[in-house]
All heavy atoms as TSV, in Angstrom:
chain	resi	resn	atom	element	x	y	z
A	1	MET	N	N	112.536	-5.088	43.633
A	1	MET	CA	C	112.940	-4.739	42.271
A	1	MET	C	C	111.887	-5.038	41.267
A	1	MET	O	O	111.105	-6.047	41.324
A	1	MET	CB	C	114.133	-5.694	41.940
A	1	MET	CG	C	114.734	-5.495	40.555
A	1	MET	SD	S	116.174	-6.425	40.356
A	1	MET	CE	C	115.747	-7.724	39.234
A	2	ARG	N	N	111.692	-4.137	40.387
A	2	ARG	CA	C	110.726	-4.212	39.363
A	2	ARG	C	C	111.277	-4.902	38.044
A	2	ARG	O	O	112.288	-4.587	37.607
A	2	ARG	CB	C	110.276	-2.758	38.950
A	2	ARG	CG	C	109.016	-2.880	38.142
A	2	ARG	CD	C	108.509	-1.336	38.043
A	2	ARG	NE	N	107.269	-1.459	37.192
A	2	ARG	CZ	C	106.633	-0.357	36.720
A	2	ARG	NH1	N	107.154	0.752	36.891
A	2	ARG	NH2	N	105.592	-0.481	36.095
A	3	ILE	N	N	110.444	-5.824	37.557
A	3	ILE	CA	C	111.015	-6.679	36.349
A	3	ILE	C	C	110.321	-6.020	35.113
A	3	ILE	O	O	109.040	-5.849	35.085
A	3	ILE	CB	C	110.443	-8.114	36.591
A	3	ILE	CG1	C	111.083	-8.717	37.686
A	3	ILE	CG2	C	110.832	-8.900	35.249
A	3	ILE	CD1	C	110.446	-10.189	38.124
A	4	PRO	N	N	111.194	-5.581	34.198
A	4	PRO	CA	C	110.605	-5.019	32.907
A	4	PRO	C	C	109.742	-6.024	32.192
A	4	PRO	O	O	109.802	-7.250	32.192
A	4	PRO	CB	C	111.856	-4.725	32.102
A	4	PRO	CG	C	112.994	-4.965	33.035
A	4	PRO	CD	C	112.509	-5.824	34.217
A	5	LEU	N	N	108.686	-5.340	31.560
A	5	LEU	CA	C	107.684	-6.204	30.660
A	5	LEU	C	C	108.508	-7.052	29.663
A	5	LEU	O	O	108.033	-8.141	29.301
A	5	LEU	CB	C	106.700	-5.370	30.014
A	5	LEU	CG	C	105.609	-4.705	30.949
A	5	LEU	CD1	C	104.809	-3.720	30.196
A	5	LEU	CD2	C	104.778	-5.698	31.816
A	6	LEU	N	N	109.595	-6.485	29.167
A	6	LEU	CA	C	110.343	-7.341	28.071
A	6	LEU	C	C	110.678	-8.725	28.591
A	6	LEU	O	O	110.606	-9.624	27.932
A	6	LEU	CB	C	111.565	-6.607	27.795
A	6	LEU	CG	C	112.366	-7.152	26.624
A	6	LEU	CD1	C	111.575	-7.281	25.308
A	6	LEU	CD2	C	113.546	-6.317	26.434
A	7	ASP	N	N	111.113	-8.827	29.859
A	7	ASP	CA	C	111.459	-10.081	30.396
A	7	ASP	C	C	110.288	-10.939	30.512
A	7	ASP	O	O	110.425	-12.311	30.312
A	7	ASP	CB	C	112.069	-9.914	31.736
A	7	ASP	CG	C	113.536	-9.304	31.617
A	7	ASP	OD1	O	114.129	-9.218	30.594
A	7	ASP	OD2	O	113.993	-8.772	32.633
A	8	LYS	N	N	109.052	-10.556	30.835
A	8	LYS	CA	C	107.982	-11.370	31.094
A	8	LYS	C	C	107.180	-11.743	29.725
A	8	LYS	O	O	106.827	-12.898	29.649
A	8	LYS	CB	C	106.967	-10.663	31.953
A	8	LYS	CG	C	105.776	-11.420	32.265
A	8	LYS	CD	C	104.964	-10.753	33.336
A	8	LYS	CE	C	103.778	-11.604	33.708
A	8	LYS	NZ	N	102.871	-10.848	34.589
A	9	PHE	N	N	107.056	-10.831	28.846
A	9	PHE	CA	C	106.375	-11.094	27.665
A	9	PHE	C	C	107.114	-11.287	26.393
A	9	PHE	O	O	106.602	-11.473	25.310
A	9	PHE	CB	C	105.350	-10.013	27.454
A	9	PHE	CG	C	104.333	-9.892	28.577
A	9	PHE	CD1	C	104.374	-8.835	29.462
A	9	PHE	CD2	C	103.379	-10.917	28.682
A	9	PHE	CE1	C	103.458	-8.804	30.480
A	9	PHE	CE2	C	102.444	-10.827	29.723
A	9	PHE	CZ	C	102.429	-9.749	30.611
A	10	GLY	N	N	108.386	-10.989	26.559
A	10	GLY	CA	C	109.212	-10.954	25.206
A	10	GLY	C	C	109.298	-9.688	24.439
A	10	GLY	O	O	108.641	-8.781	24.960
A	11	PRO	N	N	109.949	-9.646	23.367
A	11	PRO	CA	C	110.007	-8.398	22.524
A	11	PRO	C	C	108.511	-7.995	22.111
A	11	PRO	O	O	107.729	-8.836	21.809
A	11	PRO	CB	C	110.834	-8.689	21.302
A	11	PRO	CG	C	110.823	-10.188	21.343
A	11	PRO	CD	C	110.621	-10.698	22.572
A	12	THR	N	N	108.386	-6.652	22.075
A	12	THR	CA	C	107.007	-6.163	21.668
A	12	THR	C	C	107.150	-5.145	20.564
A	12	THR	O	O	108.132	-4.596	20.236
A	12	THR	CB	C	106.388	-5.493	22.835
A	12	THR	OG1	O	107.117	-4.317	23.348
A	12	THR	CG2	C	106.037	-6.407	24.036
A	13	ALA	N	N	105.929	-4.944	19.939
A	13	ALA	CA	C	105.746	-3.790	18.924
A	13	ALA	C	C	104.463	-3.079	19.248
A	13	ALA	O	O	103.638	-3.625	19.990
A	13	ALA	CB	C	105.774	-4.511	17.609
A	14	THR	N	N	104.294	-2.086	18.603
A	14	THR	CA	C	103.021	-1.342	18.748
A	14	THR	C	C	102.128	-1.559	17.548
A	14	THR	O	O	102.472	-1.394	16.344
A	14	THR	CB	C	103.225	0.305	18.858
A	14	THR	OG1	O	103.993	0.435	20.011
A	14	THR	CG2	C	101.963	1.039	19.039
A	15	ASP	N	N	100.799	-1.978	17.763
A	15	ASP	CA	C	99.842	-2.265	16.714
A	15	ASP	C	C	99.566	-0.872	16.002
A	15	ASP	O	O	99.154	0.087	16.708
A	15	ASP	CB	C	98.553	-2.779	17.354
A	15	ASP	CG	C	97.510	-3.037	16.337
A	15	ASP	OD1	O	97.290	-2.245	15.403
A	15	ASP	OD2	O	96.745	-3.991	16.547
A	16	PRO	N	N	99.821	-0.658	14.741
A	16	PRO	CA	C	99.689	0.594	14.084
A	16	PRO	C	C	98.159	1.107	13.998
A	16	PRO	O	O	97.885	2.245	13.745
A	16	PRO	CB	C	100.210	0.324	12.638
A	16	PRO	CG	C	100.170	-1.093	12.387
A	16	PRO	CD	C	100.333	-1.785	13.747
A	17	ALA	N	N	97.308	0.156	14.102
A	17	ALA	CA	C	95.972	0.619	14.062
A	17	ALA	C	C	95.292	1.090	15.250
A	17	ALA	O	O	94.641	2.047	15.316
A	17	ALA	CB	C	95.097	-0.628	13.528
A	18	CYS	N	N	95.632	0.478	16.438
A	18	CYS	CA	C	95.013	0.878	17.738
A	18	CYS	C	C	96.063	1.313	18.799
A	18	CYS	O	O	95.756	1.772	19.882
A	18	CYS	CB	C	94.182	-0.221	18.247
A	18	CYS	SG	S	95.194	-1.667	18.828
A	19	HIS	N	N	97.344	1.076	18.487
A	19	HIS	CA	C	98.510	1.531	19.197
A	19	HIS	C	C	98.644	0.642	20.486
A	19	HIS	O	O	99.351	1.101	21.459
A	19	HIS	CB	C	98.419	3.089	19.646
A	19	HIS	CG	C	98.611	3.852	18.389
A	19	HIS	ND1	N	99.604	4.669	18.182
A	19	HIS	CD2	C	97.833	3.986	17.227
A	19	HIS	CE1	C	99.414	5.328	16.980
A	19	HIS	NE2	N	98.401	4.925	16.461
A	20	MET	N	N	98.159	-0.479	20.610
A	20	MET	CA	C	98.290	-1.370	21.646
A	20	MET	C	C	99.657	-2.139	21.574
A	20	MET	O	O	100.194	-2.241	20.447
A	20	MET	CB	C	97.166	-2.446	21.745
A	20	MET	CG	C	95.830	-1.957	22.254
A	20	MET	SD	S	94.541	-3.116	22.296
A	20	MET	CE	C	95.273	-4.178	23.735
A	21	THR	N	N	100.279	-2.424	22.689
A	21	THR	CA	C	101.385	-3.285	22.719
A	21	THR	C	C	101.219	-4.735	22.331
A	21	THR	O	O	100.266	-5.372	22.852
A	21	THR	CB	C	102.123	-3.220	24.117
A	21	THR	OG1	O	102.347	-1.757	24.306
A	21	THR	CG2	C	103.417	-3.908	24.131
A	22	VAL	N	N	101.979	-5.362	21.476
A	22	VAL	CA	C	101.768	-6.628	20.920
A	22	VAL	C	C	103.077	-7.447	21.066
A	22	VAL	O	O	104.030	-6.961	20.754
A	22	VAL	CB	C	101.347	-6.683	19.502
A	22	VAL	CG1	C	101.182	-8.031	18.892
A	22	VAL	CG2	C	100.117	-5.801	19.254
A	23	ASN	N	N	102.980	-8.615	21.529
A	23	ASN	CA	C	104.142	-9.547	21.671
A	23	ASN	C	C	104.375	-10.028	20.223
A	23	ASN	O	O	103.594	-10.771	19.572
A	23	ASN	CB	C	103.750	-10.757	22.546
A	23	ASN	CG	C	104.989	-11.809	22.625
A	23	ASN	OD1	O	105.788	-11.905	21.711
A	23	ASN	ND2	N	105.019	-12.436	23.811
A	24	ILE	N	N	105.607	-9.692	19.732
A	24	ILE	CA	C	105.979	-10.053	18.297
A	24	ILE	C	C	106.211	-11.472	18.102
A	24	ILE	O	O	106.304	-11.959	16.966
A	24	ILE	CB	C	107.184	-9.223	17.721
A	24	ILE	CG1	C	108.428	-9.501	18.433
A	24	ILE	CG2	C	106.733	-7.705	17.851
A	24	ILE	CD1	C	109.556	-8.779	17.827
A	25	LYS	N	N	106.440	-12.289	19.197
A	25	LYS	CA	C	106.670	-13.783	19.037
A	25	LYS	C	C	105.375	-14.580	18.818
A	25	LYS	O	O	105.278	-15.596	18.305
A	25	LYS	CB	C	107.306	-14.265	20.182
A	25	LYS	CG	C	108.857	-13.814	20.207
A	25	LYS	CD	C	109.696	-14.628	21.316
A	25	LYS	CE	C	111.161	-14.112	21.279
A	25	LYS	NZ	N	111.865	-14.904	22.226
A	26	ASN	N	N	104.289	-13.882	19.251
A	26	ASN	CA	C	102.925	-14.455	19.071
A	26	ASN	C	C	101.860	-13.426	19.142
A	26	ASN	O	O	101.068	-13.262	19.963
A	26	ASN	CB	C	102.686	-15.462	20.392
A	26	ASN	CG	C	101.506	-16.344	20.199
A	26	ASN	OD1	O	101.055	-16.537	19.036
A	26	ASN	ND2	N	100.849	-16.726	21.270
A	27	PRO	N	N	101.815	-12.684	17.921
A	27	PRO	CA	C	100.857	-11.629	17.866
A	27	PRO	C	C	99.419	-12.108	17.681
A	27	PRO	O	O	99.193	-12.950	16.630
A	27	PRO	CB	C	101.207	-10.825	16.652
A	27	PRO	CG	C	102.060	-11.838	15.809
A	27	PRO	CD	C	102.735	-12.751	16.849
A	28	PRO	N	N	98.458	-11.810	18.486
A	28	PRO	CA	C	97.037	-12.389	18.406
A	28	PRO	C	C	96.421	-12.054	17.101
A	28	PRO	O	O	95.724	-12.914	16.574
A	28	PRO	CB	C	96.338	-11.797	19.525
A	28	PRO	CG	C	97.374	-11.216	20.524
A	28	PRO	CD	C	98.568	-11.044	19.687
A	29	GLY	N	N	96.724	-10.951	16.465
A	29	GLY	CA	C	96.139	-10.570	15.202
A	29	GLY	C	C	96.923	-10.938	14.017
A	29	GLY	O	O	96.633	-10.523	12.840
A	30	GLY	N	N	98.111	-11.526	14.153
A	30	GLY	CA	C	98.980	-11.898	13.005
A	30	GLY	C	C	99.857	-10.717	12.642
A	30	GLY	O	O	100.075	-9.748	13.389
A	31	THR	N	N	100.423	-10.837	11.492
A	31	THR	CA	C	101.378	-9.897	11.040
A	31	THR	C	C	100.898	-9.530	9.437
A	31	THR	O	O	100.129	-10.197	8.928
A	31	THR	CB	C	102.785	-10.447	10.959
A	31	THR	OG1	O	102.755	-11.527	9.989
A	31	THR	CG2	C	103.275	-10.751	12.285
A	32	PHE	N	N	101.431	-8.380	9.114
A	32	PHE	CA	C	101.315	-7.873	7.709
A	32	PHE	C	C	102.517	-7.240	7.242
A	32	PHE	O	O	102.903	-6.314	7.995
A	32	PHE	CB	C	99.939	-7.060	7.570
A	32	PHE	CG	C	99.687	-6.599	6.270
A	32	PHE	CD1	C	99.283	-7.438	5.180
A	32	PHE	CD2	C	99.895	-5.224	5.951
A	32	PHE	CE1	C	99.070	-6.935	3.888
A	32	PHE	CE2	C	99.593	-4.740	4.643
A	32	PHE	CZ	C	99.196	-5.639	3.631
A	33	VAL	N	N	103.000	-7.523	6.129
A	33	VAL	CA	C	104.205	-6.778	5.532
A	33	VAL	C	C	103.662	-5.784	4.615
A	33	VAL	O	O	102.897	-6.008	3.626
A	33	VAL	CB	C	105.066	-7.894	4.756
A	33	VAL	CG1	C	106.298	-7.076	4.182
A	33	VAL	CG2	C	105.621	-8.768	5.760
A	34	TYR	N	N	104.069	-4.549	4.832
A	34	TYR	CA	C	103.754	-3.445	4.018
A	34	TYR	C	C	104.985	-2.603	3.673
A	34	TYR	O	O	105.542	-2.234	4.690
A	34	TYR	CB	C	102.633	-2.487	4.685
A	34	TYR	CG	C	102.293	-1.217	3.848
A	34	TYR	CD1	C	101.505	-1.453	2.720
A	34	TYR	CD2	C	102.683	-0.112	4.225
A	34	TYR	CE1	C	101.181	-0.209	2.048
A	34	TYR	CE2	C	102.351	1.019	3.635
A	34	TYR	CZ	C	101.679	0.994	2.528
A	34	TYR	OH	O	101.411	2.072	1.680
A	35	ASP	N	N	105.204	-2.257	2.503
A	35	ASP	CA	C	106.338	-1.468	2.113
A	35	ASP	C	C	107.637	-1.972	2.704
A	35	ASP	O	O	108.585	-1.251	3.157
A	35	ASP	CB	C	106.099	0.000	2.537
A	35	ASP	CG	C	106.938	0.978	1.647
A	35	ASP	OD1	O	107.347	0.567	0.500
A	35	ASP	OD2	O	107.138	2.137	2.109
A	36	GLY	N	N	107.828	-3.262	2.801
A	36	GLY	CA	C	109.006	-3.930	3.325
A	36	GLY	C	C	109.051	-4.056	4.781
A	36	GLY	O	O	110.135	-4.526	5.279
A	37	LEU	N	N	108.126	-3.530	5.526
A	37	LEU	CA	C	108.220	-3.605	7.068
A	37	LEU	C	C	107.113	-4.559	7.553
A	37	LEU	O	O	105.990	-4.620	7.034
A	37	LEU	CB	C	107.953	-2.293	7.611
A	37	LEU	CG	C	109.155	-1.104	7.377
A	37	LEU	CD1	C	108.665	0.204	7.890
A	37	LEU	CD2	C	110.418	-1.627	7.946
A	38	THR	N	N	107.490	-5.291	8.548
A	38	THR	CA	C	106.415	-6.218	9.163
A	38	THR	C	C	105.694	-5.459	10.282
A	38	THR	O	O	106.384	-4.912	11.202
A	38	THR	CB	C	107.090	-7.474	9.725
A	38	THR	OG1	O	107.808	-8.137	8.627
A	38	THR	CG2	C	106.089	-8.397	10.399
A	39	TYR	N	N	104.304	-5.444	10.300
A	39	TYR	CA	C	103.559	-4.855	11.331
A	39	TYR	C	C	102.906	-6.032	12.108
A	39	TYR	O	O	102.454	-7.020	11.495
A	39	TYR	CB	C	102.563	-3.931	10.667
A	39	TYR	CG	C	103.205	-2.766	9.979
A	39	TYR	CD1	C	103.634	-2.701	8.729
A	39	TYR	CD2	C	103.497	-1.654	10.817
A	39	TYR	CE1	C	104.254	-1.737	8.147
A	39	TYR	CE2	C	104.225	-0.561	10.275
A	39	TYR	CZ	C	104.562	-0.612	8.936
A	39	TYR	OH	O	105.169	0.487	8.313
A	40	TYR	N	N	102.631	-5.791	13.376
A	40	TYR	CA	C	102.095	-6.809	14.314
A	40	TYR	C	C	100.799	-6.229	14.851
A	40	TYR	O	O	100.750	-5.075	15.222
A	40	TYR	CB	C	103.097	-7.073	15.407
A	40	TYR	CG	C	104.427	-7.549	14.833
A	40	TYR	CD1	C	105.469	-6.658	14.537
A	40	TYR	CD2	C	104.665	-8.937	14.777
A	40	TYR	CE1	C	106.733	-7.179	14.013
A	40	TYR	CE2	C	105.861	-9.484	14.327
A	40	TYR	CZ	C	106.908	-8.555	13.902
A	40	TYR	OH	O	108.059	-9.015	13.402
A	41	PHE	N	N	99.857	-7.172	15.062
A	41	PHE	CA	C	98.497	-6.726	15.429
A	41	PHE	C	C	97.902	-7.381	16.603
A	41	PHE	O	O	98.233	-8.630	16.834
A	41	PHE	CB	C	97.566	-6.921	14.270
A	41	PHE	CG	C	97.961	-6.067	13.026
A	41	PHE	CD1	C	98.877	-6.644	12.069
A	41	PHE	CD2	C	97.549	-4.798	12.912
A	41	PHE	CE1	C	99.257	-5.854	11.076
A	41	PHE	CE2	C	98.037	-4.024	11.844
A	41	PHE	CZ	C	98.865	-4.573	10.829
A	42	CYS	N	N	97.165	-6.634	17.435
A	42	CYS	CA	C	96.467	-7.275	18.627
A	42	CYS	C	C	95.325	-8.074	18.318
A	42	CYS	O	O	94.912	-8.883	19.071
A	42	CYS	CB	C	96.090	-6.031	19.610
A	42	CYS	SG	S	94.792	-5.119	19.090
A	43	SER	N	N	94.709	-7.869	17.115
A	43	SER	CA	C	93.556	-8.641	16.716
A	43	SER	C	C	93.408	-8.734	15.238
A	43	SER	O	O	93.903	-7.826	14.553
A	43	SER	CB	C	92.184	-8.032	17.326
A	43	SER	OG	O	91.955	-6.818	16.607
A	44	PRO	N	N	92.640	-9.736	14.762
A	44	PRO	CA	C	92.459	-9.839	13.277
A	44	PRO	C	C	91.787	-8.523	12.843
A	44	PRO	O	O	91.923	-8.111	11.594
A	44	PRO	CB	C	91.472	-11.023	13.074
A	44	PRO	CG	C	91.857	-11.859	14.276
A	44	PRO	CD	C	92.126	-10.833	15.420
A	45	GLY	N	N	90.909	-7.905	13.616
A	45	GLY	CA	C	90.221	-6.703	13.145
A	45	GLY	C	C	91.148	-5.494	12.779
A	45	GLY	O	O	90.972	-4.834	11.793
A	46	CYS	N	N	92.150	-5.347	13.812
A	46	CYS	CA	C	93.143	-4.308	13.500
A	46	CYS	C	C	94.031	-4.621	12.322
A	46	CYS	O	O	94.230	-3.785	11.427
A	46	CYS	CB	C	93.948	-4.153	14.768
A	46	CYS	SG	S	93.303	-3.306	16.111
A	47	ASN	N	N	94.257	-5.918	12.007
A	47	ASN	CA	C	95.015	-6.262	10.831
A	47	ASN	C	C	94.229	-5.988	9.650
A	47	ASN	O	O	94.796	-5.391	8.670
A	47	ASN	CB	C	95.324	-7.769	11.003
A	47	ASN	CG	C	96.412	-8.172	9.982
A	47	ASN	OD1	O	96.489	-7.765	8.905
A	47	ASN	ND2	N	97.165	-9.277	10.334
A	48	HIS	N	N	92.966	-6.380	9.566
A	48	HIS	CA	C	92.221	-6.179	8.403
A	48	HIS	C	C	91.956	-4.627	8.156
A	48	HIS	O	O	92.117	-4.285	7.008
A	48	HIS	CB	C	90.808	-6.827	8.688
A	48	HIS	CG	C	89.922	-6.719	7.535
A	48	HIS	ND1	N	90.062	-7.340	6.177
A	48	HIS	CD2	C	88.760	-5.928	7.347
A	48	HIS	CE1	C	89.101	-7.017	5.418
A	48	HIS	NE2	N	88.280	-6.130	6.011
A	49	ALA	N	N	91.731	-3.915	9.114
A	49	ALA	CA	C	91.485	-2.463	9.032
A	49	ALA	C	C	92.830	-1.792	8.370
A	49	ALA	O	O	92.737	-0.988	7.517
A	49	ALA	CB	C	91.176	-1.740	10.221
A	50	PHE	N	N	94.007	-2.223	8.846
A	50	PHE	CA	C	95.309	-1.685	8.500
A	50	PHE	C	C	95.539	-2.017	6.975
A	50	PHE	O	O	95.817	-1.225	6.221
A	50	PHE	CB	C	96.393	-2.218	9.323
A	50	PHE	CG	C	97.694	-1.703	8.915
A	50	PHE	CD1	C	98.080	-0.436	9.317
A	50	PHE	CD2	C	98.699	-2.375	8.182
A	50	PHE	CE1	C	99.427	0.129	8.960
A	50	PHE	CE2	C	99.717	-1.968	7.809
A	50	PHE	CZ	C	100.264	-0.822	8.130
A	51	GLN	N	N	95.156	-3.214	6.729
A	51	GLN	CA	C	95.449	-3.705	5.193
A	51	GLN	C	C	94.576	-2.952	4.225
A	51	GLN	O	O	94.958	-2.688	3.174
A	51	GLN	CB	C	95.069	-5.141	5.060
A	51	GLN	CG	C	96.163	-5.981	5.756
A	51	GLN	CD	C	95.891	-7.590	5.452
A	51	GLN	OE1	O	95.455	-7.943	4.410
A	51	GLN	NE2	N	96.128	-8.330	6.458
A	52	LYS	N	N	93.399	-2.485	4.645
A	52	LYS	CA	C	92.604	-1.576	3.852
A	52	LYS	C	C	93.066	-0.305	3.543
A	52	LYS	O	O	92.892	0.339	2.530
A	52	LYS	CB	C	91.055	-1.600	4.351
A	52	LYS	CG	C	90.440	-2.883	4.228
A	52	LYS	CD	C	89.044	-2.946	4.744
A	52	LYS	CE	C	88.299	-1.734	4.998
A	52	LYS	NZ	N	86.895	-1.999	5.506
A	53	GLU	N	N	93.565	0.355	4.642
A	53	GLU	CA	C	94.102	1.826	4.495
A	53	GLU	C	C	95.403	1.972	5.450
A	53	GLU	O	O	95.497	2.764	6.355
A	53	GLU	CB	C	93.076	2.640	5.202
A	53	GLU	CG	C	91.649	2.633	4.669
A	53	GLU	CD	C	90.708	3.368	5.469
A	53	GLU	OE1	O	90.360	3.252	6.578
A	53	GLU	OE2	O	90.226	4.440	4.809
A	54	PRO	N	N	96.519	1.259	5.020
A	54	PRO	CA	C	97.679	1.483	5.613
A	54	PRO	C	C	98.211	2.871	5.845
A	54	PRO	O	O	98.697	3.296	6.777
A	54	PRO	CB	C	98.677	0.494	4.906
A	54	PRO	CG	C	98.126	0.346	3.601
A	54	PRO	CD	C	96.603	0.434	3.705
A	55	GLN	N	N	98.258	3.636	4.751
A	55	GLN	CA	C	98.704	5.043	4.771
A	55	GLN	C	C	98.008	5.863	5.740
A	55	GLN	O	O	98.642	6.782	6.472
A	55	GLN	CB	C	98.663	5.630	3.465
A	55	GLN	CG	C	99.742	5.119	2.466
A	55	GLN	CD	C	101.152	5.448	2.918
A	55	GLN	OE1	O	101.476	6.213	3.721
A	55	GLN	NE2	N	102.108	4.677	2.355
A	56	ILE	N	N	96.693	5.749	5.998
A	56	ILE	CA	C	95.913	6.464	6.919
A	56	ILE	C	C	96.372	6.213	8.292
A	56	ILE	O	O	96.582	7.061	9.147
A	56	ILE	CB	C	94.448	6.066	6.736
A	56	ILE	CG1	C	94.011	6.495	5.325
A	56	ILE	CG2	C	93.602	6.795	7.889
A	56	ILE	CD1	C	93.868	7.945	5.051
A	57	TYR	N	N	96.539	4.876	8.689
A	57	TYR	CA	C	97.029	4.541	10.058
A	57	TYR	C	C	98.535	4.881	10.270
A	57	TYR	O	O	98.835	5.382	11.349
A	57	TYR	CB	C	96.878	3.022	10.291
A	57	TYR	CG	C	95.373	2.652	10.315
A	57	TYR	CD1	C	94.720	2.070	9.305
A	57	TYR	CD2	C	94.627	2.859	11.495
A	57	TYR	CE1	C	93.374	1.840	9.424
A	57	TYR	CE2	C	93.317	2.684	11.632
A	57	TYR	CZ	C	92.562	2.102	10.603
A	57	TYR	OH	O	91.438	1.761	10.695
A	58	LEU	N	N	99.337	4.826	9.220
A	58	LEU	CA	C	100.800	5.182	9.525
A	58	LEU	C	C	100.913	6.627	9.645
A	58	LEU	O	O	101.874	7.142	10.275
A	58	LEU	CB	C	101.501	4.709	8.245
A	58	LEU	CG	C	101.719	3.112	8.250
A	58	LEU	CD1	C	102.494	2.616	6.998
A	58	LEU	CD2	C	102.248	2.491	9.438
A	59	SER	N	N	99.981	7.428	9.086
A	59	SER	CA	C	100.144	8.915	9.237
A	59	SER	C	C	99.393	9.394	10.375
A	59	SER	O	O	99.377	10.651	10.629
A	59	SER	CB	C	99.591	9.559	7.975
A	59	SER	OG	O	98.153	9.446	7.829
A	60	ASP	N	N	98.836	8.591	11.174
A	60	ASP	CA	C	98.124	8.889	12.456
A	60	ASP	C	C	96.823	9.655	12.205
A	60	ASP	O	O	96.430	10.394	13.020
A	60	ASP	CB	C	98.985	9.530	13.503
A	60	ASP	CG	C	99.871	8.638	14.217
A	60	ASP	OD1	O	99.532	7.474	14.326
A	60	ASP	OD2	O	100.988	9.088	14.698
A	61	GLN	N	N	96.361	9.637	10.917
A	61	GLN	CA	C	95.080	10.255	10.580
A	61	GLN	C	C	93.846	9.460	11.100
A	61	GLN	O	O	92.719	10.011	11.230
A	61	GLN	CB	C	94.994	10.467	9.131
A	61	GLN	CG	C	95.875	11.434	8.403
A	61	GLN	CD	C	95.778	11.504	7.038
A	61	GLN	OE1	O	94.866	11.009	6.432
A	61	GLN	NE2	N	96.781	12.179	6.388
A	62	LYS	N	N	94.103	8.233	11.495
A	62	LYS	CA	C	93.063	7.377	11.942
A	62	LYS	C	C	93.594	6.426	13.006
A	62	LYS	O	O	94.679	5.978	12.895
A	62	LYS	CB	C	92.436	6.478	10.865
A	62	LYS	CG	C	91.161	5.797	11.159
A	62	LYS	CD	C	90.567	5.288	9.903
A	62	LYS	CE	C	89.246	4.603	10.186
A	62	LYS	NZ	N	88.591	4.164	8.991
A	63	ARG	N	N	92.646	6.204	14.014
A	63	ARG	CA	C	93.283	5.157	15.094
A	63	ARG	C	C	91.947	4.420	15.580
A	63	ARG	O	O	90.928	5.061	15.891
A	63	ARG	CB	C	93.882	5.976	16.216
A	63	ARG	CG	C	94.331	5.143	17.288
A	63	ARG	CD	C	94.997	5.919	18.398
A	63	ARG	NE	N	95.507	5.119	19.432
A	63	ARG	CZ	C	96.264	5.583	20.366
A	63	ARG	NH1	N	96.567	6.898	20.421
A	63	ARG	NH2	N	96.811	4.806	21.265
A	64	LEU	N	N	91.997	3.172	15.587
A	64	LEU	CA	C	90.923	2.392	16.101
A	64	LEU	C	C	90.862	2.399	17.690
A	64	LEU	O	O	92.014	2.538	18.258
A	64	LEU	CB	C	91.000	0.889	15.725
A	64	LEU	CG	C	90.962	0.608	14.163
A	64	LEU	CD1	C	91.030	-0.948	14.013
A	64	LEU	CD2	C	89.567	1.070	13.741
A	65	THR	N	N	89.645	2.390	18.230
A	65	THR	CA	C	89.489	2.254	19.631
A	65	THR	C	C	88.645	1.137	19.919
A	65	THR	O	O	87.891	0.567	19.064
A	65	THR	CB	C	88.925	3.475	20.256
A	65	THR	OG1	O	87.656	3.791	19.640
A	65	THR	CG2	C	89.851	4.745	20.073
A	66	MET	N	N	88.568	0.641	21.208
A	66	MET	CA	C	87.661	-0.391	21.590
A	66	MET	C	C	86.227	-0.189	21.025
A	66	MET	O	O	85.836	0.904	21.183
A	66	MET	CB	C	87.731	-0.648	23.070
A	66	MET	CG	C	89.066	-0.973	23.652
A	66	MET	SD	S	89.668	-2.553	22.978
A	66	MET	CE	C	88.582	-3.752	23.734
A	67	GLY	N	N	85.631	-1.230	20.492
A	67	GLY	CA	C	84.215	-1.263	20.051
A	67	GLY	C	C	84.020	-0.813	18.610
A	67	GLY	O	O	83.004	-0.768	18.040
A	68	GLU	N	N	85.210	-0.535	17.943
A	68	GLU	CA	C	85.083	-0.100	16.420
A	68	GLU	C	C	85.060	-1.396	15.609
A	68	GLU	O	O	85.786	-2.360	15.890
A	68	GLU	CB	C	86.164	0.842	16.048
A	68	GLU	CG	C	85.975	2.172	16.569
A	68	GLU	CD	C	86.869	3.232	15.986
A	68	GLU	OE1	O	86.888	3.398	14.700
A	68	GLU	OE2	O	87.619	3.725	16.713
């Protein structure tokens, strides 16, 4: 039997800057509230980049990849 990731890591969200999966109970990059919604981040760098240009990341015009 395969155990779903939800059971092992808890509830998750997608980092809007890099699209990685993030545990919302302990997001390594913290959180940021924008336009009334809470966003969860895999790293402080993704959080900082999102805060500078949230509309760009939310519209999928930009996406961070490893090494940026």
